[in-house]
N, C-alpha and C positions, 0 to 999 in steps of 0.2 A: 510520469504520466503516459497513458496508452498512446497518445498521439504524438509523442516526442520523436524526433527524427532518429533513424536507425541506419547504420552503414552495413551492407551485407553483400555477399558474393553469390551471383546467380549460378546454380548447379546445372539446371536443365530446363527445357521447355516441356509443359505438360498440357493436357487436354484442356481446351478453352482458350489456348493461346497465351496462358500465363508462363512468366518465368518463376521457377521455384528456387527458394533459398531456405537454409536452416540457420536459425540464430536463437540462442539462449533457450533451447528446448522447444522452440516453436517452428512451424513451418510458414514461410512468407510467400504469398502470391502476388505478383507485380505484373502489370501490363507493359508492353513496349520496351522489355529488356531481354537480353540474350545470354546464352551460357558463357561463363567466364567473366562477366562484366562485374565490376565493383561499383556499387551504386548507393545512393543515399535515398531513403524512402521515408514517407510519412504514413503510419498505420491509419486506416479508415474504418475497419470493422474487424472484430475479433471473435471467434467462435471456438472456445476452449483453447487448443493448441494451434488452431489455424488463423492466421492473420492475413487479411487483404489490405494492400498498401499502394499508395500512389507514388510515382516516380517523382523524385524531387531533382536529382542531379546524377548524371552519369560521371563518376570520378575516373574510371578507367574503362573505355569502351572495348567491345570484342573486335577482333581483326575481321570478323565476318559481318560486321555492321556496315551497310553501304548507304549511299544516298537514295532517298525515295524518289521514285519516278512520278509519284503523285503529290500535287501541292496541297491536297486536302488531308493527307494522312499525317498524323494519327487521329486528327479530330473527327473525321468521318468514321462511323461505325461500320462501314461496309467491308472493311478489310483488316487483316492482321498481318504482321511480319513483312511488310512492303519494303522495309529497310534492312532486311536480312537476306544474306547471299542465298541464292535459289538451291544450290547443292546442299548447303547447310539445312535449309528448310526441309528438303527431302529426307535427309538423315534424321532430323528431329521428328518428322511425322511418322517415319518407320518405327522409331523408338516409342513414340506415344501409342501406335497400335499394339506393339509388343507388350508394353506395360499394362494397357487396358485388358488384353487377352488373359495375361497372367493373374492380374489382381482380381478382376471381376469374373472372368470366365474359368479361372484355375486351368488354363490350357498352356501347353508347351509353346513358348514364344519362338523357339528355334525353328518352328514350322513356317514362320513368316518370312516370305522371300523379300529381296530388295525391292523398293518401290520403282514402279515404272513412271518415268517422268513424262511431262507434257511436251510436246513439240512447241506449243505456243504458251508463253509466259504471260503475254500481254495481248489485249484485244480479243480474248477467247469467249467472253460471255455472249450467249445468244439471246439472253432476256434480261432486261433491267426493269425494276419497278421503282419509279420516282414518285414522291409525295409532294402534294402542294401544301403550303402553309402561308398564312398571312397574319402578321401582327401589325407593324407598321408598313413593312415592305413585303412584297410578294416573294415567296421561296419555292424553288422546285429542285428537289435533290433527294439525299438520303438522310437518314437519321443520324444525329450526333452520337458517338459512342456512349452507350449506357444512358440514353435520353430519348424522350418522345419528341424533341425539338428537331425541326429539319434544318439541315445544312444546305445552303445553296451550293450546288454543284456545277462547276463550269467545264471541268475536264475530268475524265475518268479513264485511266490507262488500261483497266482490265476489260473494258467494252470497246467495241468498234468506234472509230473516230465519227462515223455517221451518227451514232447516238448522241454524242456531244452536240453536233450541229442541230439535230432535230430538237433536243431539249432546250438549248439556249435560244433558238429562234422562236420556239413555241412559248417559252416563258415571255419573250418580248411581245408576242401577239396577245397573249392573255392579259398582260399589263395594259396594251393598248385599248383593247376591247373592254377592259374593267369587268371581266367575268367574276361572279362571286365565288369565293373559295370556301369549301366545306370546313366546318369547325367541329371537331370530335367532341368538345365539351357540350356545346349547345345542340349538337346533331343538326345544325342548320347550314345551308349553303349548297353549292353545286359541284365544283370541280374537286376531286379527290386524288387521282393519280393519272400519270402518263406512263404507260407501259409500252416498251419497244421490243419486239421479238424479231430474230433474224434467222434466215435459213442460210447456212454456210455452204451447203452443197448446191444450192440453186440461186444464191445471191438475191434472195427476196427479203423485204422488210415489211413487217406488220406494225402499225402504230395503233395503240389502244387508248382511247380517252375514257376514263372512268368518272362517272358522275353519280352523285347521290339521288339525282332526279331522273324521271323518264324522258326529259327533254334536254337537248344540248343547245344552249344559247349560241347565236351567230353560227349555226351549223353551215350554212352556205359559205360564209366568209372563211371558216376553218377548212372547209373542202377545198376552196379556191387557193387558200394559203399552201396546203399540201401539195396540190396539183402543180402549182407554179414553182415550188422550191425543192420538192423531194420526190415526186412521182412514186409514192410508196406502192408496193404490190398490193397492199391492203390497208384501209383505214377503218377502224371499228369504233362504234360508240357502245360502251358497256355500262348498263345501268345496275349498280350495286349499293344497297343500303347497309351491307355488312362492314363492320370496322375491323373485323379479325382476318378476313381473307380478302386479298385485292382482286383476284380473277375469279369472280363468281356473279352469276346473274344472267338475265337476258341481254342479248346484245343485237346491234343492227349494223350491217355493212354499209358504210358511207361511200367508200370508193374501192374499186378492184374486187379481189376474191375474199371470200370469207374464211379461207384456211391458208396456212403456209405449207409449202411442199419441201420435205426433206428426204435425203436419199443415203442409204448405207450399203455399199457393195451391191448395187442394182436392186435393192429392196426399197420400195417407195412408200412414203408416209405422209399423210395429210393431217395437219395439226390445227384444231380449232383454237380460236382465241383463248378460251378458259381452260383448256386441257393442259395437264402437266406433261412436260417433256424435259429431258436432260439439259442442263444449262451449259454444257461444255462439249461441242461437237467433236472436237479433236480426241478428247479423253474417252467420250462415248464410243467412238470408233475402235480405240485400243481395247476398251473393256469388252465390246462385242466379240472381237477377234480372239481375245485371251480366253473367254469362256468357250468360244467355238473350238479352239484347239483342245480344251479339256473334254468336251463332248465328243469330239472326233475320235479321241483316244479311249473313251470309256463307254460310249453308248452302242446299242445293237439296234438293228432295223425295226424291231417290234416294241422299243421302249415308248413309254408314254410320260407326259410331263404336266404338271400343274404349274401354271403362272399366276401367281398372286399379286395384287396391286399392279395390274398389267397395263394400266394407262391406255395409250392409243394402240396397243398391240405390238410394241417394239420388239420384245424378247420373243413372243409367241410366233411372229411372222419370220423374224430372222433366223431363229433356230429350228423352225418346223421341218426343213428338209431332212433333218437328222431323227425325227421322231415319227412314229405311227400315228399318234394323236396327242393334242394338247388341249388342256382345259384352261380357259383364260378368265380370271375373276377380277372384276373392277366395280368400285362403288360409284363412280361418276357416270351419269347417263350420257353426258357429252362425250366423255372418253370412249365408252363402249360403242356408241354409234359410229364414232370415227374408226375404232378398231375393226368393226365389221366392214366399213367402207374400205379400209386399207387391205383387209383380206381379199376383197374383190379386185382391187387395183393390182394385187400380186398374184392373182389367180390361185388363191390358196382356199382349200375346202376342209381339210381335217383339223380345224380348230373350232372348239365350241365356246363362243363368248358368253359370259354370264354376268348379268348386273346384279351384284350382291356385295355386302360388306364382308370382310374377311372372316370374322369370328362366327357369325351366323352360318356362313357357307360351311366352314370347317366343322361345325357342330352338327349340322344337317347331313353332312356327307362323310362323317367320321369313318364309315365302313369302307370308303373307297381307298385304293391303292394306286400310287403312281411310282414309276421307276425314279423320277426326279422331280424336285420342286425348285422353281426359281422364284425369288420375291425381291421386291424393291419397295419396302414399306416407308411411311413417313418418318421424320427424325426421331420420333418418340419410340419407335421400334414395335415389338409385338407384345401382346399381353401373354401372361404365363400360360393361360388356357390354350392360346393359339399355339405356343411353343410345344405343349404337350401333344396336341392333336397332330400337328405337323410331324412331330418325331415318329408317330406311328404310321403315318400316311405315305412317307417317302421310303422306298425300298432300298435305293442305291445312293442317293446324295441329295443334299440341299445346297443350292447356290444362293447366298444371301448377299444382295447388293445394298450397302449401308452408307449413309453420309454421316453416321455417328458411330465410331468403333465401340463405344461403351454399350450399344444396344445390340 
């Protein structure tokens, strides 16, 4: 039978976080297992020679398996590999990037350098989006792995301790005030999400309460609660009827400032509540300096650059001293407005900020040429047409910042 127990040895970790094994002419994909482990699994889904299976028992664990610092792992879908030694994680991630470049890109993987590790393994997240859900009990947390059900989260080691305190105390307040929770199925209710954002360089915290409605019940009580307990730099009420994107829609500043302030090497950035910004300050700092070294060794003073998916202007402003001119393209009105403001804060003039989607911009400006292009697109990556247009627009090089090596 297809769902009978099978004993396999895990070969390696592959993209998506799965452990891969080969058995009886088929490839097995299993979550929460590591290279070298001898495990018993139950197949759940088969697609020709590819079998997805659930872990039943670890018969022989890996020496690199460690105890998880998170009591919600692996039930919570927010993380993978939390019980795998960090140095082993880095090695596996490097191998995954090499495999993706070889198999999908047909590129020479020997060009891939060793991974640059993070100085912070815990408490590094500067944004967390928690969901409300109520069946019998009120829940505030993250989705259970491979599920739409919310897991009540009480501690999360990848985010600052302050996030745990805010989330847990706010859950108590919502329970006490009996505020109606939004239901995705009926599209009725009020409270949807609690989002917490943090500025690491300025030690500022922004709390965003997301509702399905234009009003926030018990607004004064909520403001008083945050003033007395947390003194946030910013408290925001975001009105969002979308179920697909958490941070979208009009918002109102209830307490403090309407933006967070972040700083990288003396460049200052204001980040509005709904604007995208990198989730890991420490790694973003390393990324900026790494690209900066490349530009210092390769650019000339008359070089120009196109910054696509430019957000609040992080790359455009940070790298501008090395370029004669930068064209910065972003599809979010909120982000473009913030980018223009950030250019003024940093006394920068030779950047042209453009509100446009990437593909229409590239098609309309296909005759333009830039020495370099830098881009940081969403996880789904670029369309084929965008790739073709960019290939002819960039004279010297393209820097592609990606959260998904396959794209």
